[in-house]
C-alpha positions in Angstrom: -67.2 -93.9 69.0 -67.4 -96.1 65.9 -64.3 -97.4 64.2 -64.6 -95.0 61.3 -65.0 -92.1 63.7 -61.9 -93.2 65.6 -59.9 -93.3 62.4 -61.2 -89.8 61.4 -60.2 -88.5 64.9 -56.7 -89.9 64.7 -56.2 -88.6 61.1 -57.4 -85.2 62.1 -55.3 -85.1 65.2 -52.0 -86.1 63.7 -52.6 -83.8 60.7 -52.5 -81.0 63.2 -49.3 -82.2 64.8 -47.8 -82.6 61.3 -48.3 -78.8 60.8 -45.6 -78.3 63.4 -43.2 -80.8 61.8 -43.7 -79.3 58.3 -43.0 -75.8 59.6 -39.7 -77.1 61.2 -38.6 -79.0 58.1 -36.3 -76.2 56.8 -32.8 -75.2 58.0 -33.5 -71.5 57.6 -36.6 -71.7 59.7 -34.7 -73.6 62.4 -32.1 -70.8 62.4 -34.8 -68.2 62.7 -36.3 -70.0 65.7 -32.8 -70.2 67.3 -32.3 -66.5 66.9 -35.7 -65.7 68.4 -34.8 -67.6 71.5 -32.6 -64.6 72.2 -35.5 -62.2 72.1 -37.8 -60.2 69.8 -36.4 -59.2 66.4 -37.4 -57.3 63.3 -37.7 -59.0 59.9 -34.7 -56.9 58.7 -32.5 -58.0 61.7 -33.4 -61.6 61.1 -32.7 -61.4 57.4 -29.3 -59.9 58.1 -28.4 -62.5 60.6 -29.4 -65.4 58.4 -28.0 -64.0 55.1 -31.5 -64.2 53.6 -33.3 -61.5 51.6 -36.0 -59.7 53.5 -38.6 -61.3 51.2 -37.3 -64.8 51.9 -37.0 -64.3 55.7 -40.6 -62.9 55.7 -41.9 -65.9 53.9 -40.2 -68.3 56.3 -41.6 -66.3 59.3 -45.1 -66.5 57.8 -44.8 -70.3 57.6 -43.7 -70.4 61.3 -46.5 -68.0 62.2 -49.1 -70.2 60.4 -48.0 -73.1 62.6 -48.3 -70.7 65.6 -44.7 -71.1 66.5 -44.0 -67.3 66.3 -46.2 -64.3 66.8 -45.8 -60.7 65.4 -46.4 -57.2 66.5 -46.2 -54.1 64.3 -44.8 -50.8 65.2 -44.8 -48.2 62.5 -43.2 -49.7 59.4 -41.6 -52.5 61.3 -42.8 -56.1 62.1 -41.3 -57.6 65.3 -41.3 -61.4 65.7 -41.0 -63.4 68.8 -41.6 -67.0 69.9 -45.3 -67.5 70.5 -44.8 -69.6 73.7 -42.0 -70.8 76.0 -42.8 -74.3 74.8 -41.5 -73.4 71.4 -38.1 -72.7 72.9 -38.3 -76.1 74.7 -39.2 -77.7 71.4 -36.2 -76.3 69.6 -33.9 -77.3 72.5 -35.2 -80.8 72.5 -34.9 -81.1 68.7 -31.3 -79.9 68.8 -30.5 -82.4 71.6 -32.0 -85.3 69.8 -30.0 -84.4 66.7 -26.8 -84.2 68.8 -27.4 -87.6 70.3 -28.8 -89.5 67.3 -27.0 -88.0 64.3 -23.3 -88.6 64.0 -23.2 -86.0 61.2 -23.9 -83.3 63.7 -20.7 -84.0 65.6 -18.9 -84.4 62.3 -19.9 -80.9 61.3 -18.9 -79.5 64.6 -15.5 -81.2 64.6 -14.9 -80.0 61.0 -15.7 -76.4 61.6 -14.9 -76.0 65.3 -11.8 -78.1 65.7 -9.9 -75.2 67.3 -12.4 -75.1 70.1 -10.7 -78.0 71.8 -7.9 -75.6 72.9 -10.3 -73.4 74.9 -11.1 -73.9 78.6 -14.8 -74.5 79.1 -17.1 -74.4 82.1 -20.5 -76.0 82.6 -23.7 -74.3 83.5 -23.8 -75.8 86.9 -20.2 -74.9 87.7 -20.8 -71.3 86.5 -23.9 -71.0 88.8 -21.7 -71.9 91.8 -19.0 -69.5 90.8 -21.6 -66.7 90.4 -22.7 -67.5 93.9 -19.1 -67.2 95.1 -18.7 -64.0 93.2 -15.2 -65.1 92.0 -15.7 -64.7 88.3 -16.5 -62.0 85.7 -19.3 -63.1 83.4 -19.2 -61.5 80.0 -22.0 -61.5 77.5 -20.7 -60.8 74.0 -24.0 -60.9 72.1 -25.4 -57.8 70.5 -26.7 -55.3 73.1 -30.3 -55.7 72.1 -30.2 -59.4 73.0 -28.5 -58.6 76.3 -31.3 -56.1 77.1 -34.0 -58.7 76.3 -32.5 -61.3 78.7 -29.2 -62.3 80.1 -27.5 -64.3 82.8 -27.5 -62.8 86.3 -24.5 -60.5 87.0 -23.4 -60.6 83.4 -21.7 -57.6 81.8 -22.5 -56.7 78.2 -19.5 -56.1 75.9 -20.6 -57.1 72.3 -18.0 -58.9 70.4 -17.8 -56.0 67.9 -16.6 -53.8 70.8 -14.5 -56.1 72.8 -11.0 -55.2 71.4 -11.7 -51.5 72.1 -13.0 -52.1 75.7 -10.4 -54.5 77.1 -9.3 -51.8 79.7 -12.7 -52.3 81.4 -11.7 -55.8 82.4 -9.5 -56.5 85.4 -6.5 -58.7 84.2 -6.3 -60.6 87.5 -10.0 -61.9 87.5 -11.1 -65.1 85.7 -13.6 -64.4 82.9 -16.4 -66.6 81.6 -17.7 -65.7 78.2 -21.0 -66.7 76.7 -23.1 -65.9 73.6 -26.2 -67.4 72.0 -25.4 -71.1 72.7 -23.1 -73.9 71.9 -22.9 -73.2 68.1 -22.5 -69.4 68.4 -19.0 -68.3 67.4 -19.0 -64.9 69.2 -17.7 -66.5 72.4 -15.0 -68.4 70.5 -13.8 -65.1 69.1 -13.9 -63.5 72.5 -12.0 -66.3 74.1 -9.3 -66.0 71.5 -9.0 -62.3 71.9 -8.9 -62.4 75.7 -6.5 -65.3 75.9 -4.1 -63.7 73.5 -3.9 -60.7 75.9 -3.2 -62.8 78.9 -6.6 -63.1 80.5 -7.7 -66.3 82.3 -10.8 -67.0 80.2 -13.4 -69.8 79.9 -16.1 -70.5 77.4 -19.6 -71.3 78.8 -21.0 -74.6 77.5 -24.3 -73.0 76.5 -26.3 -69.8 76.6 -29.5 -68.4 78.0 -31.8 -71.2 76.9 -29.5 -73.9 78.4 -29.3 -71.8 81.6 -33.1 -71.8 81.7 -33.2 -75.5 81.0 -31.2 -76.0 84.3 -34.0 -74.2 86.1 -32.1 -71.0 86.6 -33.7 -67.5 86.2 -32.6 -64.9 83.8 -32.2 -61.1 84.4 -33.8 -58.5 82.1 -32.5 -55.2 83.5 -29.2 -53.9 82.4 -26.5 -55.2 84.7 -23.7 -52.9 85.9 
């Protein structure tokens, strides 16, 4: 291959990789990807979760789709988006981890907005796995029920955060409870820990969610747990 052809090859190759970085270079699109790690969602659901208009959410999703990071299926009047490949989930997790390790501002934001979290008891993914094996803990998924149905941790029970206060009687007061939601920056679990601890439960917040669980090599469940 001649020198000019080598340069053309490199230019063409890295231009394709740059399509991915350009698609990711927007905070709204990163949040959309984060939500889609929880399962398939409609444009309307995604717009509501991200406080975007439907038109803006759709435009961002089209950019992600053009970079082949998400795919879409249509059912009647609705468009359902999902991650196009498991590698996209791994990409988002890697990007987040690099940001956490390299950008001091990430931790500054977390400390500023989540300072109260230090009072909560937490548990790691590996410790939770052992406790599930020993069957000595109640695992509570406080995400919306559609996300639970798409995938959840083994033996988890679904009580969405919006229903928790009305369903406390379903929980045994003498059993430790581990709560999880979408991941380390999701606030549903924080709300649940506060609610449960105020009512005398022994409660822990999981350090992560379903994608962190998978990153440890553990399988998810997809059938509704009892």
